[in-house]
N, C-alpha and C positions, 0 to 999 in steps of 0.2 A: 532275548532280543525283541520278542513281540511286545513286551511291556514298554521298552524304550521307544518303539515305533508309535505306540499309542500315546505316550507322554509327549513325544515330539509333535504329534498331530494336535494335541491339546493347545499348543502355542498358537496354532492357526485357527482354532475355534474360539474366536475372541468374545462372542456374546452368548454362548450357550452354556450356562452354568451347570445344567443337568449333565451334559456330556463331560464337562470338566470334573464334576464331582464323581461321576462314575469311573472315569479313568484313574483319578487319584485314589479313590476308595479301593479299586481292584488292585492297583499296584502296591499300595501301602498295606493292604491285608496280607500280601505275600512277602513284602520287604519292609517291615515296620521300623527298622533301624536306620533307614535312609532319611536322616533328618533334613537334608537339603530339600527333598521333595515335600516334606511336611511344610516347610517354610514357603515353598512355591505355591502349595495348595492354599495356605493362609493368604498369600498375596493375591491369588485369583479370587478368593472369597472377598477380600477387601475391595477389589475392583468391581465385582459383580454381585456379591451377596449382601447379607445383613450383618450388623455387628454381633448379633447372637450366634450366627453361624461361624463367624471368625473365632469367637471365643470357644465354640464347640470344637473347632479344628485344633486350636491351641491346647485345649484340655485333652483331647485325644493324643496330641503330639507329646505332651509332657508325660503322659502315662506310658507311651511307647518308648520314648528315649529320655527317660528320667534323668540320666546323668549328663545330658548335653547342656553345657553352660550356654552355648550359643542359642539354643531354643528357648531356655528360660529367659535369656536377655531379650529376645524378640517378643516373647509373651509379656514380660514385665513392661517393656517399652510400649507395646500396643495398649495394654491396660491403663498405664499411666497417662498416655496421650489422649485416649478416648474417654476414659471414665474419671480420671483424676481422683481416685479413691484408694489411698494407700492401704487401708485396712482390708478392702476387698482383694486387692492384689496380693497382699501378704499371706492370705490364707492358702494361696496356691503354692507358695514357695516352700519346699520341704526344708527341714532344719539342717540337713547335711550340707546344703549349699551355703549356709551361713558360716560354716567352719572353713570353707575354702578361702584362703587369704587373698588370692588373686580376684576372686569374685567380689569379695568384700571391698577391696580397693576399687574395683570397677563401679560397684554400686555407689560407693562414696563419691566418686567423680561424677557419676550421673546425677546423684542427688544435688551436688553443688551446682551443676550446670542447669538442671531442670527445676530445682527449687522444691522438690517434693520430700516430705518428711517420712520416707519409707522405712528408715532404720531407727526411728525414735522409739 
């Protein structure tokens, strides 16, 4: 229960990135499979941090919850919107995700709407 109180407090600490990082780092060290909190952490970094720190959070996220399609999609989308470099993004995506037919369909739709050559 203590962790949830800390994370709830984070929502009210709008401008102190160090406190936000400490809260998420502590919580996610104990509960690394809570992918929704990884996403919230990345969102806080996007609002207050640097692009490098956001990528670092996403890299830690995909290591912790490798099989979460949602997290991979958030990471992929962030990379493509910010860096527009399909080759850089492709190196993160593990080969097992390419065999998932639903994900392939989703990527195909995203490619058509975003115009990025990710699957070439």
